[in-house]
C-alpha positions, 0 to 999 in steps of 0.5 A, a space after each residue: 500500499 503506497 501513496 498511489 493507492 491512497 491518493 491516485 495517479 496519472 494513467 494514459 487516456 483511452 476511450 475504454 477508460 473514458 467508457 467505463 467512467 460513463 458506465 459508472 455514472 450510468 449505474 448511479 443514474 439508474 439507482 436514482 431513477 428506480 426510486 423516482 416517480 417520473 413519467 419517462 422513468 422505463 425509457 431512461 432505464 432502458 437507455 441505461 441497460 443499453 449503454 452498459 451493454 454496447 460499444 462504439 457508435 451505439 455507445 454514443 448514440 444511447 448515451 446522447 439519448 440519455 443526455 437528451 432524456 435527463 435534460 427533458 422538462 419531465 425528467 427530475 432526476 439530473 442526479 446532481 450534475 451527471 448531465 454535464 459530466 456525460 457531455 464532457 465525457 462524450 467530447 473527450 471521445 471525440 478527440 484523439 487522446 492516445 498520447 495524453 494522460 490524466 489524473 485518476 482518483 483512487 477509491 480512497 479519495 472518491 470515498 472522500 468526495 462522496 461521503 462513504 466510509 472507508 476501513 483501512 485494515 491492518 494500519 499498523 502495517 501501512 507505511 509511515 510515509 503513507 500514514 503521514 499523508 493522512 495526517 492533515 485529513 485527520 485533524 479537525 476541519 481536515 483536508 487532503 492536499 494532493 500535491 501529486 496532481 500537480 498544481 491547478 491555477 497555481 495552487 496544489 488541489 485541496 480536497 475538503 472531505 464530505 460530511 459523511 465521509 468516515 475513516 476507520 483504522 484497524 490493527 
């Protein structure tokens, strides 16, 4: 377990990775739609099912259809910015980005942002340098600084944990 496992790292951009990210968002949309009472619920769920199982042009077509359904006035389950994320991800698929790298958050950082609970089992075996990276986060009103990601607008990326985030460390 090292700081890359804890924080994330850079990886080469690929269309497959972008498609997987879209499929993860579609899974979130599905969860939100199931509990809604929207008129277009069936259409959205069918579209989500098709996105999860198709590739290539059909993948783009169904993703665009989902965006259209979510943007329509009858759909009340935008799921907090999912439409803008889907549009952005589709735009990246249109460009040749085979020689580019992008930052990928680790599951730990995603949990921190989304307010999930994390258990670090056998924390006594984790390298001191990794545990040292957690210290600022564990302080009152703590934050996680991602210096490894580089600077954005001249400052390092600082992540404030979601209010429901919890970290449990066991020995």
